[in-house]
C-alpha positions as CSV (number, residue, x, y, z in Angstrom):
1,M,-3.1,-43.2,-17.1
2,R,-2.5,-45.8,-14.5
3,P,-3.5,-44.3,-11.1
4,I,-0.1,-45.0,-9.7
5,L,1.4,-42.6,-12.2
6,V,-1.0,-39.7,-11.5
7,L,0.1,-40.1,-7.9
8,L,3.5,-40.1,-9.2
9,A,3.0,-37.1,-11.4
10,C,1.0,-35.2,-8.5
11,A,4.0,-35.7,-5.9
12,L,6.7,-34.3,-8.5
13,L,4.3,-31.1,-8.5
14,L,4.4,-30.9,-4.8
15,A,8.2,-31.4,-4.8
16,G,8.5,-28.9,-7.5
17,C,9.6,-31.6,-9.8
18,G,13.1,-31.5,-7.9
19,G,13.2,-34.5,-5.6
20,G,16.1,-35.3,-3.2
21,S,16.7,-34.3,0.5
22,P,14.3,-31.9,2.4
23,G,17.3,-29.4,2.8
24,D,17.7,-29.6,6.4
25,G,20.6,-32.2,6.3
26,R,18.8,-35.1,8.0
27,L,18.4,-38.7,6.8
28,V,14.9,-39.2,5.2
29,V,14.0,-42.8,6.5
30,V,10.5,-44.2,4.9
31,A,8.8,-46.8,7.2
32,T,6.2,-48.4,5.5
33,T,4.0,-49.7,9.2
34,T,3.3,-48.1,12.2
35,Q,5.8,-50.4,13.9
36,A,8.6,-50.0,11.5
37,G,8.2,-46.3,11.7
38,D,8.4,-45.8,15.7
39,L,11.6,-48.4,15.9
40,V,13.2,-46.3,13.2
41,R,12.3,-43.0,15.0
42,Q,13.4,-44.9,18.5
43,V,17.0,-45.3,16.8
44,G,17.0,-42.8,14.3
45,G,16.7,-39.4,16.4
46,D,17.1,-36.1,15.7
47,R,19.4,-37.3,12.7
48,A,16.1,-39.0,10.9
49,D,13.1,-37.5,9.3
50,V,11.2,-40.8,9.3
51,R,8.1,-40.6,6.8
52,Q,5.8,-42.9,7.9
53,I,3.3,-44.3,5.1
54,L,0.5,-46.1,7.1
55,R,-1.6,-44.0,9.6
56,P,-1.6,-44.9,13.0
57,N,-5.1,-47.1,14.0
58,S,-5.4,-47.8,10.1
59,D,-5.6,-51.2,8.4
60,P,-2.7,-51.7,6.5
61,H,-4.9,-54.1,4.1
62,D,-6.6,-51.4,3.0
63,Y,-3.9,-48.8,2.0
64,E,-4.6,-47.0,-0.8
65,P,-1.5,-44.8,-2.1
66,R,-1.3,-41.1,-1.6
67,P,0.5,-38.7,-3.5
68,S,2.6,-37.8,-0.2
69,D,3.8,-41.4,0.1
70,V,5.0,-41.4,-3.6
71,K,6.7,-37.9,-2.9
72,A,8.7,-39.5,0.3
73,L,9.3,-42.5,-1.6
74,S,11.1,-40.0,-4.3
75,E,13.4,-38.4,-1.5
76,A,14.3,-41.5,0.6
77,S,18.2,-42.6,1.4
78,L,16.6,-45.8,3.1
79,I,13.3,-47.6,3.0
80,V,12.0,-49.8,6.0
81,R,9.3,-52.4,5.8
82,S,8.0,-54.6,7.8
83,G,7.6,-57.6,5.4
84,G,5.4,-59.9,4.2
85,E,1.7,-59.4,3.0
86,V,1.5,-56.2,5.6
87,D,3.2,-53.9,3.1
88,D,3.3,-56.3,0.0
89,W,2.1,-53.0,-1.8
90,L,5.3,-51.6,-1.4
91,D,6.9,-53.2,-4.4
92,G,4.8,-51.6,-7.0
93,L,5.3,-48.3,-5.5
94,V,8.4,-47.9,-5.1
95,D,8.8,-48.8,-8.8
96,D,6.9,-46.3,-9.9
97,A,8.2,-43.9,-7.8
98,G,11.4,-44.1,-9.8
99,S,13.0,-44.8,-6.2
100,D,16.4,-46.3,-6.2
101,A,16.6,-46.2,-2.4
102,P,18.0,-49.4,-0.4
103,V,14.7,-51.4,1.5
104,L,15.5,-53.0,4.7
105,D,13.2,-55.7,5.0
106,L,12.6,-56.6,9.0
107,S,10.8,-59.7,8.5
108,E,14.2,-61.0,7.1
109,R,15.9,-59.8,9.8
110,V,13.7,-61.5,12.8
111,R,12.4,-65.1,13.5
112,T,9.5,-66.1,11.6
113,R,6.8,-68.5,12.0
114,R,4.1,-69.9,9.8
115,E,0.4,-70.4,10.5
116,H,-1.8,-72.7,8.4
117,G,1.0,-72.6,6.0
118,D,1.4,-69.3,5.1
119,L,4.6,-66.8,6.9
120,D,3.0,-64.9,9.6
121,P,4.5,-61.2,8.8
122,H,3.1,-60.2,12.8
123,W,6.6,-60.6,14.1
124,W,6.9,-57.7,16.2
125,Q,4.2,-59.1,18.8
126,D,7.2,-60.7,20.6
127,P,9.5,-57.8,21.7
128,R,12.8,-60.8,20.9
129,N,12.4,-59.8,17.5
130,A,11.6,-56.0,18.1
131,E,15.2,-56.2,19.5
132,L,16.5,-57.9,16.5
133,A,14.7,-55.6,14.2
134,V,16.1,-52.5,16.1
135,A,19.7,-53.8,15.7
136,A,19.3,-54.3,12.0
137,I,18.0,-50.4,12.0
138,R,21.0,-49.4,13.8
139,D,23.2,-50.9,11.6
140,R,21.6,-49.6,8.4
141,L,21.1,-45.8,9.6
142,A,24.9,-46.3,10.5
143,A,25.8,-47.3,6.9
144,A,23.5,-44.8,5.5
145,D,24.5,-42.0,7.4
146,P,28.4,-42.8,9.0
147,G,28.6,-39.4,10.6
148,G,25.7,-40.4,13.0
149,A,27.1,-44.3,13.7
150,D,27.6,-43.4,17.2
151,A,24.6,-41.5,17.8
152,Y,22.6,-44.7,16.3
153,R,24.4,-47.1,18.4
154,R,23.5,-45.1,21.6
155,S,19.9,-44.7,20.9
156,A,19.7,-48.5,19.4
157,A,21.6,-49.7,23.1
158,R,19.1,-47.5,25.2
159,Y,16.1,-48.8,23.5
160,L,17.6,-52.4,23.4
161,R,17.4,-52.3,27.7
162,R,13.9,-50.9,27.5
163,L,12.9,-53.9,25.1
164,G,14.3,-56.4,27.5
165,R,12.8,-54.9,30.5
166,L,9.3,-55.0,28.5
167,D,9.9,-58.5,27.5
168,R,10.5,-59.6,31.0
169,R,7.8,-57.7,32.7
170,T,5.1,-58.9,30.2
171,A,6.6,-62.8,30.8
172,A,6.1,-62.0,34.4
173,C,2.0,-60.6,34.1
174,I,1.0,-63.3,31.4
175,E,2.6,-66.2,34.3
176,R,0.2,-64.9,37.0
177,I,-2.7,-66.1,35.0
178,P,-4.0,-69.5,35.9
179,P,-2.9,-72.2,33.2
180,R,-5.8,-73.3,32.0
181,R,-7.1,-69.9,31.6
182,R,-4.1,-68.7,28.7
183,K,-6.9,-69.0,26.2
184,L,-6.8,-66.9,23.6
185,V,-9.5,-65.5,20.8
186,T,-8.9,-62.8,18.8
187,T,-10.3,-60.8,15.8
188,H,-7.7,-62.5,13.0
189,D,-4.6,-64.3,13.5
190,A,-2.5,-61.6,14.4
191,L,-1.1,-62.8,17.8
192,G,0.7,-66.0,17.1
193,Y,3.9,-64.7,18.4
194,Y,2.9,-63.3,21.2
195,A,0.9,-66.3,22.1
196,A,4.2,-68.7,21.4
197,R,6.5,-66.0,23.3
198,Y,4.3,-66.1,26.5
199,G,2.9,-69.2,27.0
200,L,-0.8,-68.7,25.6
201,E,-2.8,-71.1,23.8
202,V,-4.7,-69.3,20.3
203,V,-8.0,-71.3,20.4
204,G,-9.1,-69.4,17.5
205,A,-10.1,-65.9,15.4
206,V,-13.1,-64.9,14.2
207,L,-11.3,-63.9,10.7
208,P,-9.8,-67.4,10.7
209,A,-6.7,-66.0,8.8
210,L,-3.6,-63.7,9.0
211,S,-5.3,-60.4,7.1
212,T,-8.5,-58.7,8.3
213,Q,-9.6,-59.3,4.5
214,A,-10.7,-62.8,5.3
215,Q,-14.5,-63.1,5.5
216,P,-15.9,-66.1,8.0
217,S,-18.5,-68.3,7.1
218,A,-21.6,-69.0,9.1
219,R,-20.1,-72.6,9.7
220,D,-16.8,-70.9,10.5
221,V,-18.3,-68.8,13.1
222,E,-20.5,-71.7,14.6
223,A,-17.3,-73.6,14.7
224,L,-15.5,-71.0,16.8
225,V,-18.6,-70.4,19.5
226,D,-18.8,-74.1,19.8
227,Q,-15.0,-74.1,20.5
228,I,-15.3,-71.2,22.8
229,R,-17.7,-73.0,24.5
230,R,-15.7,-76.2,25.0
231,T,-12.6,-74.7,26.0
232,G,-13.7,-72.2,28.8
233,V,-12.5,-69.1,26.9
234,R,-13.5,-66.5,28.9
235,A,-12.8,-63.5,26.8
236,I,-13.0,-62.8,22.8
237,Y,-10.4,-59.8,22.4
238,P,-11.5,-57.1,19.2
239,E,-8.7,-55.3,17.3
240,S,-8.6,-51.5,17.5
241,S,-8.8,-50.9,13.9
242,I,-11.4,-53.4,13.5
243,N,-15.7,-52.9,13.9
244,P,-16.1,-55.2,16.9
245,K,-19.4,-55.9,16.1
246,L,-18.9,-59.9,14.9
247,E,-16.9,-60.6,17.9
248,Q,-19.6,-58.7,20.0
249,A,-22.0,-61.6,18.4
250,V,-19.4,-64.0,18.7
251,A,-19.2,-63.3,22.4
252,R,-23.4,-63.4,22.9
253,E,-23.5,-67.0,21.5
254,S,-20.6,-68.3,23.2
255,G,-21.1,-67.0,26.7
256,A,-17.5,-65.2,26.7
257,E,-16.8,-61.4,27.8
258,V,-15.5,-58.8,25.0
259,G,-12.3,-58.1,26.2
260,G,-10.1,-54.7,25.9
261,A,-9.2,-54.0,22.3
262,L,-5.8,-54.8,21.3
263,W,-3.1,-53.2,19.3
264,A,-2.7,-56.1,16.5
265,D,-2.0,-54.7,12.6
266,S,-1.2,-51.0,13.3
267,L,-0.1,-48.7,16.7
268,G,-2.3,-45.9,18.1
269,P,-2.9,-42.3,17.4
270,E,-0.6,-39.7,19.8
271,G,-2.1,-39.6,23.1
272,S,-3.9,-43.3,23.1
273,S,-2.6,-46.6,25.2
274,G,-1.0,-48.1,22.0
275,D,1.2,-44.8,20.3
276,T,4.1,-46.6,20.7
277,Y,5.5,-50.1,20.2
278,V,6.4,-50.3,23.8
279,K,2.8,-49.1,25.1
280,S,1.0,-51.4,22.6
281,I,2.6,-54.3,24.0
282,E,1.9,-53.0,27.9
283,S,-2.0,-52.3,26.8
284,N,-2.3,-55.7,24.7
285,T,-0.8,-57.6,28.0
286,R,-3.0,-55.7,30.6
287,A,-6.2,-56.3,28.4
288,I,-5.4,-60.2,28.2
289,A,-4.5,-60.6,31.6
290,A,-7.5,-58.7,33.0
291,G,-9.8,-60.8,30.6
292,L,-8.5,-63.7,31.1
293,S,-8.2,-63.6,34.9
294,G,-12.0,-62.0,35.5
295,G,-9.9,-59.2,36.6
296,A,-7.6,-60.6,38.7
297,V,-4.4,-60.0,37.4
298,S,-3.2,-56.7,36.9
299,C,-0.1,-55.7,35.7
300,P,2.1,-52.2,35.4
301,G,3.6,-51.1,32.6
302,A,7.2,-51.7,31.5
């Protein structure tokens, strides 16, 4: 028996072979990534029962299906995915779970960009894309639950104002970094949208790809070290969900500092500096500003 079918059988046993709603009257929404889950919760409020597939501070590229995920999909009234390769495992999971819930692909509702010919799925790193995603979530929740339409619109309006403040304050903070120092090196190519929005130059990445599954060659690492030295990059930024040993080695060889860990592919656990989307952007901005300015620039929260 295929592993995914074993999961489905387990999920049906957990559900009492019944499926359907959990019985509390709320709209069941399954979100793939931590970012999608947080945005849905911000708009859905108490009316939405949000089941998030990816756990905080986990690498989406290492995801393995669980019986609870299959059960959640079998009960969903709406599925919200980030889109692209960060959750490209969803299609098979939905098919095998037998779910006929509509799927909202947020990558189709935002401004997308390409890197090295591939679609960059990290759209949430630009808060203006989060605004577009929130508007799409609001409309789909209202369509699925007309009785809550006014509540969804109010929640979305409040959150959109907060996202606007986040974008403005982030831009103001990055502008305080001297232009010649706005050079970014990260674990992998996950900050392209952020850099494009706020005027940073992405010099390179330790893992030269849009996925953390890439493996750099010795030649790749040597070239990155040379580029860091040549361009005067001050800090290399590891990601919170990845072991930073390679970044530390590159820093030692190049003379750069290791900056604060960034929230890239995932949000963090409750109580962390990145346990919500807004806090993750604020935390990243503080780390980037401090590292690139040598500690001279400190940014307040949004």
